[in-house]
C-alpha positions as CSV (number, residue, x, y, z in Angstrom):
1,M,27.5,-14.9,-28.1
2,G,30.1,-14.3,-25.5
3,D,31.3,-10.8,-26.6
4,L,27.8,-9.7,-27.4
5,A,26.5,-10.8,-24.0
6,A,29.4,-9.1,-22.2
7,Q,28.7,-5.9,-24.1
8,A,25.0,-6.0,-23.4
9,K,25.4,-6.9,-19.7
10,R,27.9,-4.0,-19.3
11,L,25.4,-1.6,-20.8
12,L,22.7,-2.8,-18.4
13,L,24.9,-2.6,-15.3
14,E,26.4,0.8,-16.2
15,S,22.9,2.2,-16.8
16,F,21.9,1.0,-13.4
17,G,24.9,2.7,-11.9
18,A,23.9,6.0,-13.6
19,A,20.4,5.7,-12.2
20,V,21.7,5.2,-8.7
21,A,24.3,8.0,-9.0
22,A,21.5,10.4,-9.9
23,A,20.0,9.8,-6.4
24,D,23.2,10.1,-4.5
25,P,22.6,12.3,-1.4
26,T,26.0,13.8,-1.6
27,V,25.1,15.3,-4.9
28,V,21.3,16.0,-4.7
29,L,21.0,17.2,-1.1
30,P,23.4,20.2,-0.7
31,P,21.6,22.5,-3.1
32,H,18.4,22.2,-1.0
33,L,20.0,22.9,2.4
34,P,18.4,25.9,4.2
35,P,20.6,28.6,5.9
36,P,21.2,28.0,9.6
37,P,18.5,29.5,11.8
38,R,19.0,32.0,14.7
39,G,18.6,29.1,17.1
40,R,19.4,25.4,17.0
41,T,19.2,23.0,14.2
42,L,17.9,19.5,15.0
43,V,18.2,16.8,12.3
44,V,15.9,13.9,12.5
45,G,14.9,11.3,9.9
46,G,14.7,7.8,8.7
47,G,15.1,5.6,5.7
48,K,17.6,3.7,3.7
49,A,19.3,6.9,2.6
50,A,19.2,8.5,6.1
51,A,22.8,8.0,7.0
52,S,24.2,9.2,3.7
53,M,21.8,12.2,3.9
54,A,23.0,13.0,7.4
55,A,26.6,12.8,6.3
56,A,25.9,15.1,3.4
57,V,24.3,17.6,5.8
58,E,27.4,17.5,8.1
59,A,29.8,18.0,5.2
60,R,28.1,21.2,4.2
61,W,26.9,22.7,7.5
62,P,28.9,25.5,9.0
63,L,31.1,24.3,11.8
64,D,30.2,27.4,13.9
65,A,26.4,26.7,13.6
66,P,24.7,24.5,16.2
67,L,23.8,21.1,14.7
68,S,22.7,17.9,16.4
69,G,20.3,15.1,15.7
70,L,19.3,11.5,15.2
71,V,18.5,9.4,12.2
72,V,17.7,5.8,11.8
73,T,18.6,3.6,8.8
74,R,18.6,-0.1,7.9
75,Y,21.1,-2.5,9.3
76,R,24.4,-2.3,7.3
77,H,23.4,1.1,5.8
78,G,25.1,3.2,8.5
79,L,28.0,5.7,8.0
80,P,30.3,7.4,10.4
81,T,29.1,10.8,11.5
82,R,30.2,13.4,14.0
83,R,27.3,15.6,15.0
84,I,24.3,13.6,14.0
85,E,23.7,10.2,15.6
86,V,23.0,7.3,13.3
87,V,21.0,4.3,14.6
88,E,20.6,1.1,12.6
89,A,17.3,-0.8,12.8
90,S,15.3,-3.5,11.0
91,H,13.5,-3.3,7.7
92,P,11.0,-4.2,6.4
93,L,9.6,-5.4,9.7
94,P,10.2,-2.9,12.6
95,D,12.2,-3.7,15.7
96,G,12.9,-2.2,19.1
97,R,15.9,-0.1,18.0
98,G,13.7,1.7,15.4
99,E,10.9,2.1,17.9
100,L,13.2,3.7,20.6
101,A,14.9,6.0,18.0
102,A,11.5,7.2,16.8
103,L,10.4,7.9,20.4
104,R,13.6,9.8,21.0
105,M,13.0,11.9,17.9
106,L,9.6,12.9,19.2
107,E,11.1,14.0,22.5
108,L,13.8,16.0,20.8
109,A,11.3,17.7,18.5
110,R,9.2,18.8,21.4
111,T,12.2,20.8,22.8
112,L,12.4,23.1,19.8
113,G,11.3,26.8,19.9
114,T,10.3,29.3,17.3
115,E,13.9,30.3,16.4
116,D,14.9,26.7,15.8
117,L,15.0,24.5,12.7
118,L,13.8,20.9,12.4
119,L,15.6,19.4,9.4
120,A,13.9,16.2,8.4
121,L,15.7,13.7,6.2
122,I,13.1,11.4,4.7
123,S,13.7,8.5,2.4
124,G,12.2,5.1,1.5
125,G,12.1,2.5,4.2
126,G,11.3,5.1,6.9
127,S,7.8,3.7,7.5
128,S,9.3,0.6,9.1
129,L,12.4,2.2,10.6
130,L,10.4,5.0,12.4
131,A,7.6,2.7,13.5
132,A,6.9,3.4,17.2
133,P,3.4,1.9,17.7
134,V,0.6,3.9,19.3
135,A,-0.5,3.3,22.9
136,G,-2.3,0.0,23.2
137,V,-0.6,-1.6,20.2
138,T,2.6,-3.6,20.9
139,L,5.6,-3.8,18.6
140,K,4.8,-7.5,18.1
141,D,1.3,-6.5,16.9
142,L,2.7,-4.0,14.5
143,R,5.1,-6.5,13.1
144,R,2.4,-9.1,12.6
145,V,0.1,-6.7,10.7
146,T,3.0,-5.3,8.6
147,K,4.1,-8.8,7.6
148,A,0.6,-9.8,6.6
149,L,0.3,-6.6,4.5
150,L,3.6,-7.2,2.8
151,H,2.6,-10.8,1.9
152,S,-0.9,-9.8,0.7
153,G,0.1,-8.0,-2.5
154,A,-1.1,-4.7,-1.2
155,T,0.5,-1.6,-2.7
156,I,2.9,0.5,-0.6
157,Q,0.3,3.3,-0.5
158,E,-2.2,0.9,1.0
159,I,0.3,-0.5,3.5
160,N,1.2,3.1,4.5
161,V,-2.4,4.1,5.2
162,V,-2.6,1.3,7.8
163,R,0.8,2.1,9.3
164,K,0.0,5.8,9.6
165,H,-2.8,5.0,11.9
166,L,-0.8,2.6,14.0
167,T,2.4,4.6,14.6
168,R,3.4,7.9,16.3
169,L,5.5,9.8,13.7
170,A,3.8,9.0,10.4
171,G,1.0,11.0,8.7
172,G,2.3,14.4,9.8
173,Q,2.7,13.7,13.5
174,L,6.4,14.5,13.6
175,A,5.7,18.0,12.2
176,C,3.0,18.6,14.8
177,A,5.4,17.6,17.6
178,A,7.9,20.3,16.7
179,G,5.6,23.2,17.9
180,G,6.5,26.5,16.3
181,A,9.9,25.6,14.9
182,E,10.6,26.0,11.2
183,I,10.5,22.6,9.5
184,V,12.3,21.7,6.3
185,A,11.8,18.2,4.9
186,L,14.2,16.9,2.3
187,M,12.9,13.8,0.6
188,I,14.2,11.0,-1.6
189,S,11.2,9.3,-3.0
190,D,10.7,5.5,-3.3
191,V,7.0,5.7,-4.1
192,A,5.3,5.8,-7.5
193,G,4.1,9.3,-8.1
194,D,6.3,10.9,-5.4
195,D,3.3,11.8,-3.2
196,P,5.0,13.1,0.0
197,T,2.3,11.6,2.2
198,H,3.6,8.1,1.3
199,I,7.4,8.7,1.3
200,A,8.3,7.1,4.7
201,S,4.5,7.5,5.4
202,G,4.8,11.3,5.4
203,P,6.1,12.3,8.9
204,C,5.9,16.0,8.0
205,T,3.0,15.8,5.5
206,P,-0.8,16.2,6.1
207,D,-2.5,12.9,6.0
208,P,-5.8,12.8,4.0
209,S,-6.5,9.1,4.9
210,T,-8.6,8.0,7.9
211,Y,-9.0,5.1,10.3
212,G,-11.9,3.9,8.2
213,D,-9.6,3.7,5.1
214,A,-7.1,1.6,7.1
215,L,-9.9,-0.8,8.1
216,R,-11.1,-1.1,4.6
217,I,-7.7,-2.1,3.4
218,L,-7.4,-4.8,6.0
219,N,-10.8,-6.1,5.1
220,R,-10.1,-5.9,1.3
221,F,-7.2,-8.3,1.7
222,G,-8.9,-10.5,4.2
223,L,-6.3,-9.9,6.9
224,E,-6.7,-11.2,10.4
225,A,-5.2,-8.3,12.4
226,P,-4.3,-8.7,16.1
227,P,-7.2,-7.8,18.4
228,E,-5.4,-4.7,19.7
229,V,-4.9,-3.4,16.2
230,R,-8.5,-4.0,15.2
231,R,-9.7,-2.4,18.5
232,H,-7.5,0.7,17.9
233,L,-8.7,1.2,14.3
234,D,-12.3,0.5,15.3
235,Q,-12.1,3.2,18.0
236,G,-10.6,5.6,15.6
237,A,-13.2,5.0,13.0
238,A,-15.9,5.6,15.6
239,G,-14.4,9.0,16.4
240,L,-13.1,8.0,19.8
241,L,-9.5,8.7,19.0
242,P,-8.0,11.8,17.3
243,D,-7.0,11.1,13.7
244,T,-3.8,12.0,12.0
245,P,-3.4,15.8,11.3
246,K,-5.2,16.7,8.1
247,P,-4.5,19.3,5.3
248,G,-5.1,22.8,6.7
249,S,-3.9,21.9,10.2
250,P,-1.9,24.9,11.7
251,C,1.0,22.7,12.5
252,F,2.0,22.6,8.8
253,S,2.1,26.4,8.4
254,R,5.9,26.5,8.9
255,V,6.7,23.3,6.9
256,S,8.4,23.3,3.6
257,Q,9.1,20.1,1.7
258,H,11.5,19.4,-1.1
259,L,11.8,16.4,-3.4
260,I,15.5,16.0,-4.0
261,G,15.6,12.5,-5.5
262,S,13.1,10.5,-7.6
263,A,12.6,7.6,-10.0
264,Q,12.1,10.1,-12.8
265,A,15.4,11.8,-12.3
266,S,17.2,8.5,-12.2
267,L,15.5,7.2,-15.3
268,D,16.4,10.5,-17.1
269,S,20.0,9.9,-16.1
270,A,20.0,6.3,-17.4
271,A,18.3,7.5,-20.6
272,S,21.1,10.0,-21.0
273,F,23.7,7.3,-20.5
274,F,22.2,5.2,-23.3
275,G,22.1,8.2,-25.5
276,Q,25.8,8.7,-25.0
277,Q,26.3,5.1,-26.2
278,G,24.3,5.9,-29.3
279,I,21.3,3.9,-28.2
280,P,17.9,5.7,-28.1
281,A,16.0,5.2,-24.8
282,I,12.3,5.4,-24.2
283,I,11.0,5.9,-20.6
284,L,7.8,3.9,-20.4
285,S,6.8,5.2,-16.9
286,D,8.4,6.1,-13.6
287,R,5.4,4.8,-11.6
288,I,4.6,1.3,-12.7
289,S,2.9,-0.7,-9.9
290,G,0.8,-3.8,-9.6
291,D,1.8,-7.5,-9.7
292,A,5.4,-8.1,-10.9
293,E,4.4,-11.1,-13.0
294,E,1.6,-9.3,-14.8
295,T,3.9,-6.3,-15.4
296,A,6.4,-8.7,-17.0
297,R,3.8,-10.2,-19.3
298,Q,2.7,-6.7,-20.4
299,H,6.3,-5.8,-21.1
300,A,6.8,-9.0,-23.1
301,A,3.7,-8.2,-25.2
302,L,5.1,-4.7,-25.8
303,L,8.4,-6.2,-27.0
304,A,6.6,-8.6,-29.3
305,G,5.0,-5.6,-31.0
306,L,8.2,-3.8,-31.8
307,S,9.0,-3.5,-35.4
308,T,12.5,-2.1,-35.2
309,S,15.7,-4.1,-35.3
310,A,17.8,-1.0,-34.3
311,P,19.2,-0.8,-30.8
312,L,16.6,0.5,-28.3
313,A,16.4,0.7,-24.5
314,L,13.0,0.6,-22.8
315,L,13.2,2.0,-19.2
316,S,10.7,2.0,-16.3
317,G,10.6,2.6,-12.6
318,G,8.1,2.3,-9.8
319,E,7.3,-0.5,-7.4
320,T,5.6,-3.8,-8.3
321,T,4.2,-6.3,-5.8
322,V,4.6,-10.0,-5.2
323,A,2.0,-12.3,-3.7
324,V,3.9,-14.7,-1.5
325,R,2.7,-18.3,-2.2
326,N,5.6,-20.0,-0.5
327,P,6.8,-18.4,2.8
328,A,10.1,-20.3,2.5
329,G,10.8,-19.0,-1.0
330,R,13.6,-16.6,-1.8
331,G,13.3,-13.7,-4.2
332,G,12.2,-10.1,-4.4
333,R,9.9,-8.3,-6.8
334,N,12.7,-7.6,-9.3
335,S,13.9,-11.1,-9.7
336,A,10.3,-12.3,-9.9
337,Y,9.6,-9.8,-12.6
338,L,12.6,-10.9,-14.6
339,L,11.9,-14.6,-14.3
340,A,8.3,-14.0,-15.5
341,L,9.6,-11.8,-18.3
342,A,12.0,-14.6,-19.5
343,I,9.2,-17.1,-19.5
344,A,6.9,-14.8,-21.4
345,L,9.5,-14.0,-24.0
346,G,10.4,-17.7,-24.6
347,E,13.6,-19.2,-25.7
348,N,16.3,-17.2,-27.6
349,R,14.4,-14.0,-28.0
350,P,17.0,-11.2,-28.6
351,V,16.3,-9.3,-25.4
352,W,18.6,-8.5,-22.5
353,A,17.0,-7.0,-19.4
354,L,17.9,-5.9,-15.9
355,A,15.7,-5.2,-12.9
356,C,17.2,-3.9,-9.7
357,D,16.1,-2.0,-6.6
358,T,18.1,1.2,-6.4
359,D,18.7,0.6,-2.6
360,G,20.8,-2.5,-3.5
361,I,18.4,-4.9,-1.8
362,D,15.7,-6.8,-3.7
363,G,13.2,-7.8,-1.1
364,T,15.2,-9.3,1.9
365,E,18.0,-11.0,0.0
366,D,21.6,-9.9,-0.6
367,N,21.1,-8.9,-4.3
368,A,19.9,-5.7,-5.9
369,G,18.2,-7.7,-8.6
370,A,19.3,-9.8,-11.7
371,V,19.7,-9.9,-15.4
372,I,18.3,-12.0,-18.2
373,T,19.8,-12.8,-21.6
374,P,18.3,-14.3,-24.8
375,D,19.5,-17.7,-23.7
376,T,18.3,-17.6,-20.0
377,L,15.8,-20.4,-20.4
378,L,18.1,-22.5,-22.5
379,R,20.8,-22.3,-19.8
380,A,18.2,-23.0,-17.2
381,Q,17.2,-26.2,-18.9
382,E,20.8,-27.3,-19.3
383,S,21.2,-26.8,-15.6
384,G,18.1,-28.7,-14.7
385,L,16.2,-25.7,-13.5
386,D,12.4,-25.5,-13.7
387,A,11.7,-21.8,-14.5
388,A,7.9,-22.0,-14.1
389,G,8.3,-24.0,-10.9
390,C,10.7,-21.4,-9.5
391,L,8.3,-18.6,-10.3
392,R,5.4,-20.4,-8.8
393,D,7.2,-21.2,-5.6
394,N,8.7,-17.7,-5.1
395,R,12.2,-19.0,-5.8
396,S,13.4,-16.5,-8.3
397,Y,16.6,-15.8,-6.2
398,D,17.6,-19.4,-6.4
399,F,16.9,-19.5,-10.1
400,F,19.2,-16.6,-10.9
401,A,21.8,-17.6,-8.4
402,A,22.2,-20.9,-10.1
403,L,22.7,-19.2,-13.4
404,G,25.2,-16.7,-12.0
405,D,22.9,-13.8,-13.1
406,L,22.3,-12.1,-9.8
407,V,23.3,-8.4,-9.5
408,V,25.0,-7.8,-6.1
409,T,26.0,-4.2,-5.2
410,G,25.6,-4.1,-1.5
411,P,23.7,-1.2,0.1
412,T,23.7,1.9,-2.1
413,R,22.4,4.2,0.8
414,T,19.8,5.7,-1.4
415,N,16.4,4.6,-2.6
416,V,14.3,5.7,-5.6
417,N,12.6,2.3,-6.0
418,D,13.0,-0.1,-8.9
419,Y,15.0,0.4,-12.1
420,R,14.1,-1.8,-15.1
421,V,15.6,-1.8,-18.6
422,M,14.9,-4.0,-21.6
423,L,17.6,-3.8,-24.3
424,V,16.9,-4.9,-27.9
425,G,18.8,-4.7,-31.2
426,V,22.4,-4.8,-29.7
427,S,24.8,-6.3,-32.1
């Protein structure tokens, strides 16, 4: 099986490379750059792609046109820049470096006039990286409620509704701080459906959600929020605090938003790669969400119903969730999905599969994801690994590390969420 496994794994990894390359800011950003304004251009932004987006702006911006700014990205995701400052901060839980950077961005935006341009570089991860808490809520409080939400199994959209009502830039608040300046937001989407209000919690996008929505999400998952958080949301729901700016607000009259990278575009690129290898590819969806283990069982059932023995690649994107049962466990949603898929498929099913986060980080570990082969469970048994136990205890990282099947790329400095492929009929 050695040669066949090597060939299949190569196809999986190269298809992932094609998906990531399709969201490379150096390629997708330049066509969307606006012309320099009569006045100044201020670049601000946040996300896992923020540094590479800033570098792409600098590479194409005229040297004689004023350009300055500040972006914040995840630790180890920075790049050297000359005119735009890059700050590294914590993700997925916010820290003081991100808070201070977000506050500085607000101050800079407030200095702009009607002849100036605010160029906002928005990508996945920005919700945590630009998290300056509102008055009365401490950073510690914000970290506590963010951690509880991440462990609850809530969707990213639900998490962002809460964060938009606890932070100062999200939910269109950055755009409103810029006064009469023209605003161009360039976005690389990491959310299913590409709704701009949820990409980094929509700092330049009207927010249709309310304080009441945020409270209902906390209650739905039975979360004990810190008293200051609960008090702030209660006051907002009672109409005692201004809500985030809504659709129709005048502050959005000079805002234009452009989606420059998405899961769908990356899936299309991966499908094209497989086509060049003579393997048909079907894109199941670019917006799969819900529990990672349940998604894996659904995909296993889909494979069981296939009647073809010819080569075929089934692709999907989106963002699943994992309910954390063991706080000491190691493993992100992609490795959890793959372990559940291997179990659901059973031993020696002729399926190869890869699941990776396009940012290069699956959860909080050092891997982008992992791969499974038809003999994954057999090799696990020979190594004394309990697949079901590892899945139950949130130890999918340890499982794939022991088999040598982790995919480690390092930070890709982009992010269009998860990439999954199931490959059958390779011979």
